[in-house]
N, CA, C and O atoms as a Tinker XYZ file with bonds, in Angstrom:
   172  protein
     1  N     15.222000  -19.172000  -22.363000    73     2
     2  CA    14.944000  -20.401000  -21.681000    64     1     3
     3  C     13.936000  -20.305000  -20.543000    63     2     4     5
     4  O     13.155000  -21.217000  -20.269000    81     3
     5  N     14.005000  -19.097000  -19.874000    73     3     6
     6  CA    13.022000  -18.855000  -18.764000    64     5     7
     7  C     11.674000  -18.557000  -19.223000    63     6     8     9
     8  O     10.705000  -18.909000  -18.550000    81     7
     9  N     11.538000  -17.903000  -20.375000    73     7    10
    10  CA    10.196000  -17.474000  -20.973000    64     9    11
    11  C      9.934000  -18.077000  -22.142000    63    10    12    13
    12  O     10.769000  -18.131000  -23.045000    81    11
    13  N      8.551000  -18.666000  -22.238000    73    11    14
    14  CA     8.167000  -19.355000  -23.478000    64    13    15
    15  C      8.189000  -18.289000  -24.547000    63    14    16    17
    16  O      7.916000  -17.123000  -24.261000    81    15
    17  N      8.520000  -18.674000  -25.816000    73    15    18
    18  CA     8.527000  -17.849000  -26.883000    64    17    19
    19  C      7.518000  -18.450000  -27.982000    63    18    20    21
    20  O      7.381000  -19.662000  -28.146000    81    19
    21  N      6.855000  -17.511000  -28.685000    73    19    22
    22  CA     5.974000  -17.893000  -29.815000    64    21    23
    23  C      6.683000  -17.629000  -31.076000    63    22    24    25
    24  O      7.553000  -16.763000  -31.168000    81    23
    25  N      6.292000  -18.409000  -32.083000    73    23    26
    26  CA     6.903000  -18.088000  -33.474000    64    25    27
    27  C      6.250000  -16.787000  -33.980000    63    26    28    29
    28  O      5.046000  -16.728000  -34.230000    81    27
    29  N      7.110000  -15.728000  -34.124000    73    27    30
    30  CA     6.527000  -14.550000  -34.568000    64    29    31
    31  C      5.998000  -14.636000  -36.021000    63    30    32    33
    32  O      5.344000  -13.670000  -36.415000    81    31
    33  N      6.181000  -15.573000  -36.784000    73    31    34
    34  CA     5.694000  -15.713000  -38.132000    64    33    35
    35  C      4.356000  -16.561000  -38.203000    63    34    36    37
    36  O      3.775000  -16.704000  -39.279000    81    35
    37  N      3.933000  -17.060000  -37.147000    73    35    38
    38  CA     2.754000  -17.883000  -37.020000    64    37    39
    39  C      1.475000  -17.050000  -37.143000    63    38    40    41
    40  O      1.402000  -15.946000  -36.606000    81    39
    41  N      0.492000  -17.561000  -37.830000    73    39    42
    42  CA    -0.749000  -16.933000  -38.011000    64    41    43
    43  C     -1.665000  -17.206000  -36.928000    63    42    44    45
    44  O     -2.250000  -18.288000  -36.861000    81    43
    45  N     -1.829000  -16.254000  -36.043000    73    43    46
    46  CA    -2.718000  -16.507000  -34.828000    64    45    47
    47  C     -3.870000  -15.344000  -34.738000    63    46    48    49
    48  O     -3.901000  -14.326000  -35.428000    81    47
    49  N     -4.705000  -15.688000  -33.842000    73    47    50
    50  CA    -5.727000  -14.755000  -33.468000    64    49    51
    51  C     -5.750000  -14.626000  -31.948000    63    50    52    53
    52  O     -5.889000  -15.630000  -31.249000    81    51
    53  N     -5.606000  -13.321000  -31.390000    73    51    54
    54  CA    -5.633000  -13.151000  -30.022000    64    53    55
    55  C     -6.973000  -13.431000  -29.458000    63    54    56    57
    56  O     -8.003000  -13.005000  -29.982000    81    55
    57  N     -6.946000  -14.186000  -28.334000    73    55    58
    58  CA    -8.178000  -14.518000  -27.621000    64    57    59
    59  C     -8.463000  -13.784000  -26.415000    63    58    60    61
    60  O     -9.518000  -13.926000  -25.797000    81    59
    61  N     -7.403000  -12.888000  -26.020000    73    59    62
    62  CA    -7.470000  -12.091000  -24.791000    64    61    63
    63  C     -6.469000  -11.066000  -24.799000    63    62    64    65
    64  O     -5.552000  -11.189000  -25.611000    81    63
    65  N     -6.491000   -9.977000  -23.959000    73    63    66
    66  CA    -5.605000   -8.923000  -24.003000    64    65    67
    67  C     -5.485000   -8.583000  -22.390000    63    66    68    69
    68  O     -6.339000   -8.872000  -21.552000    81    67
    69  N     -4.300000   -7.939000  -22.155000    73    67    70
    70  CA    -4.225000   -7.459000  -20.700000    64    69    71
    71  C     -3.119000   -6.486000  -20.478000    63    70    72    73
    72  O     -2.584000   -5.954000  -21.451000    81    71
    73  N     -2.740000   -6.220000  -19.263000    73    71    74
    74  CA    -1.722000   -5.235000  -18.862000    64    73    75
    75  C     -0.352000   -5.951000  -19.003000    63    74    76    77
    76  O     -0.243000   -7.098000  -18.569000    81    75
    77  N      0.682000   -5.333000  -19.583000    73    75    78
    78  CA     1.952000   -5.937000  -19.663000    64    77    79
    79  C      2.774000   -5.958000  -18.292000    63    78    80    81
    80  O      3.866000   -6.518000  -18.203000    81    79
    81  N      2.165000   -5.314000  -17.258000    73    79    82
    82  CA     2.958000   -5.286000  -16.036000    64    81    83
    83  C      1.958000   -5.333000  -14.844000    63    82    84    85
    84  O      0.803000   -4.934000  -14.992000    81    83
    85  N      2.410000   -5.820000  -13.672000    73    83    86
    86  CA     1.454000   -5.931000  -12.528000    64    85    87
    87  C      1.493000   -4.598000  -11.800000    63    86    88    89
    88  O      2.522000   -3.923000  -11.777000    81    87
    89  N      0.294000   -4.198000  -11.166000    73    87    90
    90  CA     0.172000   -3.047000  -10.481000    64    89    91
    91  C      1.291000   -2.855000   -9.249000    63    90    92    93
    92  O      1.828000   -1.785000   -8.962000    81    91
    93  N      1.492000   -4.015000   -8.655000    73    91    94
    94  CA     2.571000   -4.075000   -7.613000    64    93    95
    95  C      3.869000   -3.562000   -8.097000    63    94    96    97
    96  O      4.558000   -2.832000   -7.385000    81    95
    97  N      4.231000   -3.928000   -9.307000    73    95    98
    98  CA     5.504000   -3.565000   -9.788000    64    97    99
    99  C      5.574000   -2.072000  -10.004000    63    98   100   101
   100  O      6.660000   -1.505000   -9.879000    81    99
   101  N      4.501000   -1.412000  -10.317000    73    99   102
   102  CA     4.509000   -0.006000  -10.487000    64   101   103
   103  C      4.469000    0.808000   -9.258000    63   102   104   105
   104  O      4.934000    1.947000   -9.219000    81   103
   105  N      3.883000    0.193000   -8.207000    73   103   106
   106  CA     3.777000    0.849000   -6.886000    64   105   107
   107  C      4.814000    0.536000   -5.877000    63   106   108   109
   108  O      4.989000    1.215000   -4.865000    81   107
   109  N      5.548000   -0.599000   -6.215000    73   107   110
   110  CA     6.565000   -1.062000   -5.377000    64   109   111
   111  C      6.049000   -1.926000   -4.142000    63   110   112   113
   112  O      6.772000   -2.193000   -3.182000    81   111
   113  N      4.870000   -2.290000   -4.250000    73   111   114
   114  CA     4.302000   -3.275000   -3.241000    64   113   115
   115  C      3.759000   -4.585000   -3.789000    63   114   116   117
   116  O      2.893000   -4.570000   -4.664000    81   115
   117  N      4.182000   -5.567000   -3.361000    73   115   118
   118  CA     3.658000   -6.996000   -3.712000    64   117   119
   119  C      2.765000   -7.453000   -2.654000    63   118   120   121
   120  O      3.116000   -7.600000   -1.484000    81   119
   121  N      1.498000   -7.689000   -3.149000    73   119   122
   122  CA     0.391000   -8.272000   -2.234000    64   121   123
   123  C     -0.126000   -9.543000   -2.725000    63   122   124   125
   124  O     -0.446000   -9.642000   -3.909000    81   123
   125  N     -0.240000  -10.553000   -1.898000    73   123   126
   126  CA    -0.660000  -11.814000   -2.366000    64   125   127
   127  C     -2.010000  -12.277000   -1.837000    63   126   128   129
   128  O     -2.309000  -13.470000   -1.891000    81   127
   129  N     -2.827000  -11.370000   -1.330000    73   127   130
   130  CA    -4.098000  -11.830000   -0.685000    64   129   131
   131  C     -5.054000  -10.554000   -1.114000    63   130   132   133
   132  O     -4.634000   -9.417000   -1.331000    81   131
   133  N     -6.331000  -10.954000   -1.184000    73   131   134
   134  CA    -7.345000   -9.916000   -1.579000    64   133   135
   135  C     -7.695000   -9.004000   -0.507000    63   134   136   137
   136  O     -8.090000   -7.867000   -0.763000    81   135
   137  N     -7.563000   -9.477000    0.788000    73   135   138
   138  CA    -7.909000   -8.660000    2.007000    64   137   139
   139  C     -6.898000   -7.557000    2.069000    63   138   140   141
   140  O     -7.180000   -6.362000    2.155000    81   139
   141  N     -5.658000   -8.085000    2.014000    73   139   142
   142  CA    -4.452000   -7.150000    2.197000    64   141   143
   143  C     -4.457000   -6.077000    1.119000    63   142   144   145
   144  O     -4.255000   -4.889000    1.367000    81   143
   145  N     -4.705000   -6.575000   -0.117000    73   143   146
   146  CA    -4.736000   -5.584000   -1.253000    64   145   147
   147  C     -5.803000   -4.515000   -0.997000    63   146   148   149
   148  O     -5.520000   -3.326000   -1.147000    81   147
   149  N     -6.997000   -4.903000   -0.623000    73   147   150
   150  CA    -8.038000   -4.081000   -0.270000    64   149   151
   151  C     -7.515000   -2.974000    0.950000    63   150   152   153
   152  O     -7.848000   -1.790000    0.920000    81   151
   153  N     -6.784000   -3.465000    1.848000    73   151   154
   154  CA    -6.330000   -2.614000    2.866000    64   153   155
   155  C     -5.320000   -1.519000    2.382000    63   154   156   157
   156  O     -5.330000   -0.354000    2.777000    81   155
   157  N     -4.463000   -2.040000    1.489000    73   155   158
   158  CA    -3.558000   -1.092000    0.907000    64   157   159
   159  C     -4.199000   -0.177000   -0.059000    63   158   160   161
   160  O     -3.712000    0.937000   -0.251000    81   159
   161  N     -5.227000   -0.562000   -0.663000    73   159   162
   162  CA    -6.024000    0.361000   -1.601000    64   161   163
   163  C     -6.643000    1.430000   -0.999000    63   162   164   165
   164  O     -6.844000    2.464000   -1.635000    81   163
   165  N     -7.030000    1.286000    0.365000    73   163   166
   166  CA    -7.867000    2.276000    0.999000    64   165   167
   167  C     -6.736000    3.376000    1.634000    63   166   168   169
   168  O     -7.134000    4.480000    2.006000    81   167
   169  N     -5.505000    3.057000    1.719000    73   167   170
   170  CA    -4.515000    3.926000    2.264000    64   169   171
   171  C     -4.291000    5.037000    1.320000    63   170   172
   172  O     -3.471000    5.916000    1.585000    81   171
């Protein structure tokens, strides 16, 4: 109910691809601004 589901039997063509998880989830830090992300990236 919280996540939209697609019909697994539908004939579709992918138009994009991406990472299945956010980098913040892997590192344990959630950053919501580009400047702050840059600051953390330099550390």
